[in-house]
C-alpha atoms as a printed R data frame, in Angstrom:
    type eleno elety resid chain resno       x       y       z
1   ATOM     1    CA   MET     A     1 143.218 115.595 131.653
2   ATOM     2    CA   THR     A     2 146.633 117.131 131.272
3   ATOM     3    CA   ASP     A     3 147.093 115.728 127.771
4   ATOM     4    CA   ILE     A     4 144.713 118.322 126.295
5   ATOM     5    CA   ALA     A     5 145.061 122.098 126.125
6   ATOM     6    CA   LYS     A     6 144.168 124.076 129.248
7   ATOM     7    CA   GLY     A     7 141.714 126.231 127.319
8   ATOM     8    CA   PHE     A     8 139.933 123.162 126.010
9   ATOM     9    CA   ARG     A     9 139.813 121.717 129.518
10  ATOM    10    CA   GLU     A    10 138.132 124.900 130.746
11  ATOM    11    CA   LYS     A    11 135.631 124.700 127.900
12  ATOM    12    CA   LEU     A    12 134.840 121.080 128.709
13  ATOM    13    CA   ALA     A    13 134.254 121.972 132.355
14  ATOM    14    CA   THR     A    14 131.382 124.235 131.344
15  ATOM    15    CA   ALA     A    15 129.791 121.622 129.073
16  ATOM    16    CA   ALA     A    16 130.225 118.301 130.867
17  ATOM    17    CA   CYS     A    17 130.413 116.753 134.300
18  ATOM    18    CA   VAL     A    18 132.820 113.845 134.744
19  ATOM    19    CA   THR     A    19 132.179 112.243 138.126
20  ATOM    20    CA   PRO     A    20 132.053 108.658 139.389
21  ATOM    21    CA   PRO     A    21 128.761 107.111 140.558
22  ATOM    22    CA   ALA     A    22 127.998 107.835 144.203
23  ATOM    23    CA   VAL     A    23 128.145 104.550 146.102
24  ATOM    24    CA   VAL     A    24 125.673 104.340 148.986
25  ATOM    25    CA   GLY     A    25 125.856 100.573 149.445
26  ATOM    26    CA   ASP     A    26 128.510  97.927 148.734
27  ATOM    27    CA   THR     A    27 127.881  94.337 149.844
28  ATOM    28    CA   THR     A    28 129.494  91.006 149.013
29  ATOM    29    CA   ALA     A    29 127.750  87.640 149.251
30  ATOM    30    CA   GLU     A    30 129.289  84.438 150.558
31  ATOM    31    CA   ASP     A    31 129.731  83.199 146.974
32  ATOM    32    CA   GLY     A    32 131.678  86.324 145.974
33  ATOM    33    CA   THR     A    33 128.825  88.087 144.215
34  ATOM    34    CA   ARG     A    34 129.138  91.821 144.841
35  ATOM    35    CA   LYS     A    35 126.329  94.384 144.703
36  ATOM    36    CA   TRP     A    36 126.608  98.161 144.573
37  ATOM    37    CA   LEU     A    37 123.763 100.538 145.364
38  ATOM    38    CA   LEU     A    38 124.443 103.692 143.353
39  ATOM    39    CA   LYS     A    39 122.800 107.055 143.942
40  ATOM    40    CA   VAL     A    40 121.835 108.568 140.590
41  ATOM    41    CA   ASP     A    41 120.022 111.635 141.938
42  ATOM    42    CA   GLN     A    42 118.427 112.903 145.137
43  ATOM    43    CA   ALA     A    43 115.425 110.589 144.789
44  ATOM    44    CA   ASN     A    44 116.746 107.371 143.244
45  ATOM    45    CA   ALA     A    45 119.397 104.705 143.589
46  ATOM    46    CA   VAL     A    46 119.957 101.725 141.309
47  ATOM    47    CA   GLU     A    47 121.823  98.463 141.689
48  ATOM    48    CA   ALA     A    48 124.629  96.803 139.728
49  ATOM    49    CA   VAL     A    49 125.872  93.282 140.439
50  ATOM    50    CA   PHE     A    50 129.199  91.569 139.699
51  ATOM    51    CA   ILE     A    51 129.137  87.778 139.355
52  ATOM    52    CA   PRO     A    52 132.595  86.150 139.452
53  ATOM    53    CA   GLU     A    53 133.092  82.840 137.672
54  ATOM    54    CA   THR     A    54 136.109  80.708 136.880
55  ATOM    55    CA   ASN     A    55 136.665  81.923 133.329
56  ATOM    56    CA   ARG     A    56 134.803  85.229 133.284
57  ATOM    57    CA   GLY     A    57 133.491  88.127 135.314
58  ATOM    58    CA   THR     A    58 129.944  89.249 134.508
59  ATOM    59    CA   LEU     A    59 128.465  92.614 135.418
60  ATOM    60    CA   CYS     A    60 124.682  92.968 135.566
61  ATOM    61    CA   VAL     A    61 123.799  96.572 134.679
62  ATOM    62    CA   SER     A    62 120.619  98.619 135.264
63  ATOM    63    CA   SER     A    63 119.077 100.803 132.561
64  ATOM    64    CA   GLN     A    64 116.218 102.519 134.429
65  ATOM    65    CA   ALA     A    65 115.332 103.659 137.920
66  ATOM    66    CA   GLY     A    66 112.477 101.243 138.455
67  ATOM    67    CA   CYS     A    67 110.412  99.636 135.694
68  ATOM    68    CA   THR     A    68 106.977 100.166 134.174
69  ATOM    69    CA   LEU     A    69 106.386  96.582 133.002
70  ATOM    70    CA   ASP     A    70 105.461  95.114 136.409
71  ATOM    71    CA   CYS     A    71 106.226  91.447 135.702
72  ATOM    72    CA   ALA     A    72 104.493  89.419 138.383
73  ATOM    73    CA   PHE     A    73 107.608  87.746 139.832
74  ATOM    74    CA   CYS     A    74 110.069  90.679 139.733
75  ATOM    75    CA   SER     A    75 110.899  92.871 142.708
76  ATOM    76    CA   THR     A    76 111.990  95.840 140.566
77  ATOM    77    CA   GLY     A    77 108.583  96.326 138.971
78  ATOM    78    CA   LYS     A    78 106.836  96.360 142.355
79  ATOM    79    CA   GLN     A    79 108.396  99.704 143.291
80  ATOM    80    CA   GLY     A    80 107.204 101.628 140.237
81  ATOM    81    CA   PHE     A    81 109.173 103.734 137.784
82  ATOM    82    CA   ASN     A    82 110.907 107.084 138.038
83  ATOM    83    CA   ARG     A    83 113.063 107.701 134.964
84  ATOM    84    CA   ASN     A    84 115.487 106.400 132.380
85  ATOM    85    CA   LEU     A    85 119.174 106.343 133.253
86  ATOM    86    CA   SER     A    86 121.484 108.477 131.141
87  ATOM    87    CA   THR     A    87 124.266 107.000 129.018
88  ATOM    88    CA   GLY     A    88 126.766 108.179 131.625
89  ATOM    89    CA   GLU     A    89 124.826 106.546 134.462
90  ATOM    90    CA   ILE     A    90 124.743 103.247 132.567
91  ATOM    91    CA   VAL     A    91 128.429 103.246 131.574
92  ATOM    92    CA   GLY     A    92 129.311 104.532 135.057
93  ATOM    93    CA   GLN     A    93 128.270 101.175 136.511
94  ATOM    94    CA   LEU     A    94 130.870  99.432 134.336
95  ATOM    95    CA   TRP     A    95 133.488 102.068 135.152
96  ATOM    96    CA   LEU     A    96 132.901 101.677 138.878
97  ATOM    97    CA   ALA     A    97 132.994  97.884 138.824
98  ATOM    98    CA   ASN     A    98 136.210  97.799 136.819
99  ATOM    99    CA   LYS     A    99 137.839 100.324 139.137
100 ATOM   100    CA   SER     A   100 136.664  98.564 142.297
101 ATOM   101    CA   LEU     A   101 137.705  95.096 141.164
102 ATOM   102    CA   ARG     A   102 140.908  95.862 139.262
103 ATOM   103    CA   THR     A   103 144.076  94.274 140.584
104 ATOM   104    CA   THR     A   104 147.641  94.022 139.336
105 ATOM   105    CA   GLU     A   105 146.977  90.442 138.275
106 ATOM   106    CA   ASP     A   106 143.584  91.235 136.698
107 ATOM   107    CA   PRO     A   107 143.523  94.735 135.178
108 ATOM   108    CA   ARG     A   108 140.248  94.079 133.282
109 ATOM   109    CA   PRO     A   109 138.025  92.052 135.609
110 ATOM   110    CA   ILE     A   110 134.806  92.549 133.629
111 ATOM   111    CA   SER     A   111 134.668  90.260 130.596
112 ATOM   112    CA   ASN     A   112 130.891  90.161 130.113
113 ATOM   113    CA   VAL     A   113 128.083  92.686 130.554
114 ATOM   114    CA   VAL     A   114 124.408  91.768 130.781
115 ATOM   115    CA   MET     A   115 121.676  94.405 130.750
116 ATOM   116    CA   MET     A   116 119.507  92.409 133.107
117 ATOM   117    CA   GLY     A   117 119.441  94.794 136.049
118 ATOM   118    CA   MET     A   118 116.699  97.238 136.935
119 ATOM   119    CA   GLY     A   119 114.485  98.406 134.071
120 ATOM   120    CA   GLU     A   120 113.550  97.438 130.505
121 ATOM   121    CA   PRO     A   121 116.471  98.378 128.212
122 ATOM   122    CA   MET     A   122 114.305  98.504 125.072
123 ATOM   123    CA   LEU     A   123 112.364 101.421 126.583
124 ATOM   124    CA   ASN     A   124 115.557 103.477 126.988
125 ATOM   125    CA   LEU     A   125 117.453 102.872 123.748
126 ATOM   126    CA   ASP     A   126 118.329 106.547 123.262
127 ATOM   127    CA   ASN     A   127 120.720 106.073 126.181
128 ATOM   128    CA   VAL     A   128 121.336 102.316 126.057
129 ATOM   129    CA   ILE     A   129 122.651 102.247 122.477
130 ATOM   130    CA   PRO     A   130 125.362 104.903 123.061
131 ATOM   131    CA   ALA     A   131 126.317 103.050 126.245
132 ATOM   132    CA   LEU     A   132 126.623  99.784 124.320
133 ATOM   133    CA   ARG     A   133 128.806 101.456 121.705
134 ATOM   134    CA   LEU     A   134 131.185 102.635 124.420
135 ATOM   135    CA   MET     A   135 131.329  99.142 125.886
136 ATOM   136    CA   LEU     A   136 132.213  97.738 122.453
137 ATOM   137    CA   ASP     A   137 134.643 100.468 121.353
138 ATOM   138    CA   ASP     A   138 138.291  99.323 121.315
139 ATOM   139    CA   ASN     A   139 139.279 102.765 122.621
140 ATOM   140    CA   ALA     A   140 136.904 102.393 125.569
141 ATOM   141    CA   TYR     A   141 136.120  98.964 127.077
142 ATOM   142    CA   GLY     A   142 136.703  96.781 124.015
143 ATOM   143    CA   LEU     A   143 134.116  94.128 124.833
144 ATOM   144    CA   SER     A   144 132.977  91.638 122.201
145 ATOM   145    CA   ARG     A   145 129.424  91.875 120.831
146 ATOM   146    CA   ARG     A   146 129.066  88.226 121.825
147 ATOM   147    CA   ARG     A   147 129.897  89.116 125.428
148 ATOM   148    CA   VAL     A   148 127.409  91.965 125.792
149 ATOM   149    CA   THR     A   149 123.802  90.854 126.234
150 ATOM   150    CA   VAL     A   150 120.645  92.940 126.304
151 ATOM   151    CA   SER     A   151 117.616  91.365 127.935
152 ATOM   152    CA   THR     A   152 114.051  92.326 127.111
153 ATOM   153    CA   SER     A   153 110.599  91.290 128.232
154 ATOM   154    CA   GLY     A   154 109.568  91.425 124.585
155 ATOM   155    CA   VAL     A   155 109.275  95.084 123.533
156 ATOM   156    CA   ILE     A   156 109.309  94.425 119.797
157 ATOM   157    CA   PRO     A   157 109.899  97.963 118.422
158 ATOM   158    CA   GLY     A   158 112.989  98.194 120.614
159 ATOM   159    CA   MET     A   159 114.234  94.799 119.440
160 ATOM   160    CA   ASP     A   160 113.918  95.909 115.817
161 ATOM   161    CA   ARG     A   161 115.738  99.180 116.490
162 ATOM   162    CA   LEU     A   162 118.571  97.476 118.382
163 ATOM   163    CA   ARG     A   163 118.947  95.028 115.491
164 ATOM   164    CA   GLU     A   164 119.502  97.921 113.088
165 ATOM   165    CA   GLU     A   165 121.688 100.184 115.231
166 ATOM   166    CA   CYS     A   166 123.794  98.037 117.564
167 ATOM   167    CA   PRO     A   167 123.110  94.291 117.491
168 ATOM   168    CA   VAL     A   168 124.557  92.447 120.477
169 ATOM   169    CA   ALA     A   169 123.588  89.145 122.083
170 ATOM   170    CA   LEU     A   170 119.858  88.987 122.878
171 ATOM   171    CA   ALA     A   171 118.040  87.425 125.816
172 ATOM   172    CA   VAL     A   172 114.256  87.363 126.052
173 ATOM   173    CA   SER     A   173 112.425  87.000 129.355
174 ATOM   174    CA   LEU     A   174 109.931  84.373 128.218
175 ATOM   175    CA   HIS     A   175 108.710  82.742 131.457
176 ATOM   176    CA   ALA     A   176 105.615  81.149 129.907
177 ATOM   177    CA   PRO     A   177 104.988  78.933 126.857
178 ATOM   178    CA   ASN     A   178 101.578  80.312 125.863
179 ATOM   179    CA   ASP     A   179  99.845  83.675 125.651
180 ATOM   180    CA   ALA     A   180  97.273  83.024 128.381
181 ATOM   181    CA   LEU     A   181  99.883  82.387 131.069
182 ATOM   182    CA   ARG     A   182 102.375  84.930 129.752
183 ATOM   183    CA   ASN     A   183  99.679  87.629 129.823
184 ATOM   184    CA   GLU     A   184  99.510  87.104 133.580
185 ATOM   185    CA   LEU     A   185 103.230  86.831 134.299
186 ATOM   186    CA   VAL     A   186 104.598  89.313 131.743
187 ATOM   187    CA   PRO     A   187 101.861  91.902 131.029
188 ATOM   188    CA   VAL     A   188 103.633  93.373 127.978
189 ATOM   189    CA   ASN     A   189 102.681  90.119 126.203
190 ATOM   190    CA   ARG     A   190  99.162  91.494 125.853
191 ATOM   191    CA   LYS     A   191 100.555  94.099 123.476
192 ATOM   192    CA   TYR     A   192 103.254  91.944 121.866
193 ATOM   193    CA   PRO     A   193 102.032  88.305 121.911
194 ATOM   194    CA   LEU     A   194 104.219  85.258 121.417
195 ATOM   195    CA   ARG     A   195 103.621  84.874 117.682
196 ATOM   196    CA   GLU     A   196 104.873  88.410 117.059
197 ATOM   197    CA   LEU     A   197 107.707  87.989 119.575
198 ATOM   198    CA   VAL     A   198 109.021  84.861 117.839
199 ATOM   199    CA   ALA     A   199 108.930  86.684 114.493
200 ATOM   200    CA   ALA     A   200 110.885  89.592 116.016
201 ATOM   201    CA   CYS     A   201 113.475  87.152 117.393
202 ATOM   202    CA   ASN     A   202 113.961  85.663 113.935
203 ATOM   203    CA   ARG     A   203 114.434  89.139 112.469
204 ATOM   204    CA   TYR     A   204 116.982  89.944 115.146
205 ATOM   205    CA   LEU     A   205 118.979  86.807 114.418
206 ATOM   206    CA   GLU     A   206 119.586  88.015 110.865
207 ATOM   207    CA   ARG     A   207 122.145  90.478 112.262
208 ATOM   208    CA   ALA     A   208 122.936  89.144 115.720
209 ATOM   209    CA   PRO     A   209 126.500  88.177 116.740
210 ATOM   210    CA   ARG     A   210 125.185  84.859 118.055
211 ATOM   211    CA   ASP     A   211 123.084  82.413 116.056
212 ATOM   212    CA   PHE     A   212 120.540  81.911 118.818
213 ATOM   213    CA   VAL     A   213 118.328  83.831 121.226
214 ATOM   214    CA   THR     A   214 118.487  82.959 124.919
215 ATOM   215    CA   PHE     A   215 115.043  82.442 126.413
216 ATOM   216    CA   GLU     A   216 115.073  83.127 130.143
217 ATOM   217    CA   TYR     A   217 112.507  81.119 132.070
218 ATOM   218    CA   VAL     A   218 111.967  81.641 135.795
219 ATOM   219    CA   MET     A   219 110.753  78.451 137.485
220 ATOM   220    CA   LEU     A   220 107.628  79.115 139.559
221 ATOM   221    CA   ASP     A   221 106.267  76.235 141.612
222 ATOM   222    CA   GLY     A   222 102.892  75.072 140.327
223 ATOM   223    CA   VAL     A   223 102.609  77.981 137.898
224 ATOM   224    CA   ASN     A   224 104.755  77.399 134.798
225 ATOM   225    CA   ASP     A   225 106.796  74.305 135.613
226 ATOM   226    CA   ALA     A   226 104.594  71.388 134.508
227 ATOM   227    CA   ASP     A   227 105.662  68.787 131.948
228 ATOM   228    CA   ALA     A   228 103.019  70.186 129.599
229 ATOM   229    CA   HIS     A   229 104.634  73.629 129.780
230 ATOM   230    CA   ALA     A   230 108.001  72.150 128.824
231 ATOM   231    CA   ARG     A   231 106.451  70.411 125.833
232 ATOM   232    CA   GLU     A   232 104.880  73.699 124.731
233 ATOM   233    CA   LEU     A   233 108.336  75.298 124.857
234 ATOM   234    CA   VAL     A   234 109.581  72.602 122.491
235 ATOM   235    CA   GLY     A   235 106.996  73.884 120.024
236 ATOM   236    CA   ILE     A   236 108.309  77.439 120.343
237 ATOM   237    CA   ALA     A   237 111.870  76.225 119.853
238 ATOM   238    CA   ALA     A   238 110.842  74.657 116.559
239 ATOM   239    CA   ARG     A   239 110.122  78.157 115.236
240 ATOM   240    CA   VAL     A   240 113.285  80.036 116.302
241 ATOM   241    CA   ARG     A   241 116.898  79.103 117.035
242 ATOM   242    CA   CYS     A   242 117.216  79.372 120.802
243 ATOM   243    CA   LYS     A   243 118.593  78.003 124.015
244 ATOM   244    CA   PHE     A   244 116.838  77.989 127.368
245 ATOM   245    CA   ASN     A   245 118.147  79.342 130.645
246 ATOM   246    CA   LEU     A   246 116.047  78.025 133.523
247 ATOM   247    CA   ILE     A   247 116.139  80.344 136.531
248 ATOM   248    CA   PRO     A   248 115.088  79.104 139.981
249 ATOM   249    CA   PHE     A   249 112.766  81.783 141.355
250 ATOM   250    CA   ASN     A   250 114.433  84.081 143.864
251 ATOM   251    CA   PRO     A   251 111.926  85.092 146.542
252 ATOM   252    CA   PHE     A   252 111.278  88.584 147.820
253 ATOM   253    CA   PRO     A   253 108.725  89.863 150.374
254 ATOM   254    CA   ARG     A   254 105.067  89.475 149.366
255 ATOM   255    CA   SER     A   255 105.912  88.027 145.953
256 ATOM   256    CA   GLY     A   256 103.197  85.376 146.187
257 ATOM   257    CA   PHE     A   257 105.359  82.784 144.396
258 ATOM   258    CA   SER     A   258 107.570  79.880 145.426
259 ATOM   259    CA   ARG     A   259 110.596  78.335 143.751
260 ATOM   260    CA   SER     A   260 110.132  75.075 141.872
261 ATOM   261    CA   THR     A   261 111.791  72.119 143.558
262 ATOM   262    CA   PRO     A   262 115.172  70.941 142.241
263 ATOM   263    CA   GLU     A   263 113.523  67.700 141.140
264 ATOM   264    CA   ARG     A   264 110.865  69.554 139.156
265 ATOM   265    CA   ILE     A   265 113.462  71.802 137.505
266 ATOM   266    CA   ALA     A   266 115.554  68.764 136.588
267 ATOM   267    CA   ARG     A   267 112.532  67.020 135.053
268 ATOM   268    CA   PHE     A   268 111.607  70.165 133.118
269 ATOM   269    CA   ALA     A   269 115.151  70.417 131.741
270 ATOM   270    CA   GLU     A   270 115.125  66.716 130.866
271 ATOM   271    CA   ILE     A   271 112.087  67.163 128.615
272 ATOM   272    CA   LEU     A   272 113.730  70.060 126.777
273 ATOM   273    CA   ARG     A   273 117.000  68.180 126.357
274 ATOM   274    CA   GLY     A   274 115.046  65.181 125.118
275 ATOM   275    CA   ALA     A   275 113.997  67.383 122.197
276 ATOM   276    CA   GLU     A   276 117.712  68.063 121.536
277 ATOM   277    CA   LEU     A   277 117.524  71.621 122.879
278 ATOM   278    CA   THR     A   278 120.332  73.399 124.722
279 ATOM   279    CA   VAL     A   279 119.327  73.991 128.332
280 ATOM   280    CA   THR     A   280 121.171  75.481 131.279
281 ATOM   281    CA   THR     A   281 119.929  75.933 134.827
282 ATOM   282    CA   ARG     A   282 121.208  79.150 136.327
283 ATOM   283    CA   LYS     A   283 123.029  78.768 139.589
284 ATOM   284    CA   THR     A   284 121.487  81.060 142.180
285 ATOM   285    CA   ARG     A   285 124.074  83.694 143.052
286 ATOM   286    CA   GLY     A   286 123.941  86.468 145.631
287 ATOM   287    CA   ASP     A   287 120.501  85.726 147.034
288 ATOM   288    CA   ASP     A   288 121.789  86.271 150.593
289 ATOM   289    CA   ILE     A   289 122.293  89.970 149.713
290 ATOM   290    CA   ALA     A   290 119.182  90.237 147.448
291 ATOM   291    CA   ALA     A   291 121.427  90.376 144.372
292 ATOM   292    CA   ALA     A   292 119.937  87.401 142.527
293 ATOM   293    CA   CYS     A   293 117.866  87.540 139.358
294 ATOM   294    CA   GLY     A   294 114.543  89.299 139.968
295 ATOM   295    CA   GLN     A   295 115.546  90.640 143.390
296 ATOM   296    CA   LEU     A   296 117.089  93.984 142.426
297 ATOM   297    CA   ALA     A   297 115.050  96.791 143.906
298 ATOM   298    CA   GLY     A   298 117.329  99.763 144.564
299 ATOM   299    CA   ASP     A   299 115.659 102.839 146.017
300 ATOM   300    CA   VAL     A   300 113.178 104.438 143.633
301 ATOM   301    CA   THR     A   301 110.694 107.258 144.106
302 ATOM   302    CA   ASP     A   302 107.765 106.205 141.943
303 ATOM   303    CA   ARG     A   303 106.906 109.140 139.718
304 ATOM   304    CA   THR     A   304 105.569 107.230 136.756
305 ATOM   305    CA   ARG     A   305 104.406 109.726 134.170
306 ATOM   306    CA   ARG     A   306 100.692 109.738 133.493
307 ATOM   307    CA   SER     A   307 101.320 108.717 129.878
308 ATOM   308    CA   ALA     A   308 103.383 105.730 131.043
309 ATOM   309    CA   ARG     A   309 100.658 104.641 133.464
310 ATOM   310    CA   ILE     A   310  98.080 104.871 130.697
311 ATOM   311    CA   ALA     A   311 100.320 102.856 128.357
312 ATOM   312    CA   LEU     A   312 100.752 100.170 131.018
313 ATOM   313    CA   LYS     A   313  97.002  99.973 131.511
314 ATOM   314    CA   GLU     A   314  96.573  99.567 127.743
315 ATOM   315    CA   VAL     A   315  99.062  96.693 127.778
316 ATOM   316    CA   ARG     A   316  97.065  94.985 130.504
317 ATOM   317    CA   ALA     A   317  93.693  95.611 128.815
């Protein structure tokens, strides 16, 4: 940094470490999806995924090494939890992707960021919020609030805090239309049930850059994909402005679930559209390199703190 005084540079060297993420894996799928495995310390590595599309480039960013929430259909939660990522480790994923993908014709390849990688962002807001502010800052990455999305499984205190401190686009991992089923698929629902979650979504929309919440819904064959489930979702949509993103389940070893058939997904979407709801079906990207939604696993040494284990048991109780 030759544009600052030498003495100040020496002072900075004693107070900060400016280094790129250590890349231990870099793979590209047939569809162009690219996944990096990044070493964040001696025990853990996390994954970031770039998804190229015609009019945008989306980077899926991780916020934790592992995850405590243990959603039934997600590979990340099956490997336990080690720690939160620092602000630098979160922003470093964006820095690396931009540097790796930058070309003369496309100097800013990342147009969208989604916090849908490893971890639950709402459980690491002390580091996620500063990272978001850097992504949004015109003197840093200059991304639009509408093009930065934080996804949550429904941790309501975190949703309320994000609303107050740095509202960006919000996605909620719904995956079930009623409490009984959601308790099984998304255990945090036992602590923050659907009625409270819908109320939190409505509060968030008071300050959100978009006028809707995206409900993510993974399609599990014979589990949550019946016509009756779709009609229950119509009832939820009557209580909060939303759109639905249907996600074909992406298998991983010993998951115990299968993907809904294309015909079943199409029928499910038809019912929602019949109620004049906005519905998209996510195209499966990067599943040949385990980079698709729900497949990110990284390399995590499970050292879940006793307090976190107890909290998870309370959620499941």
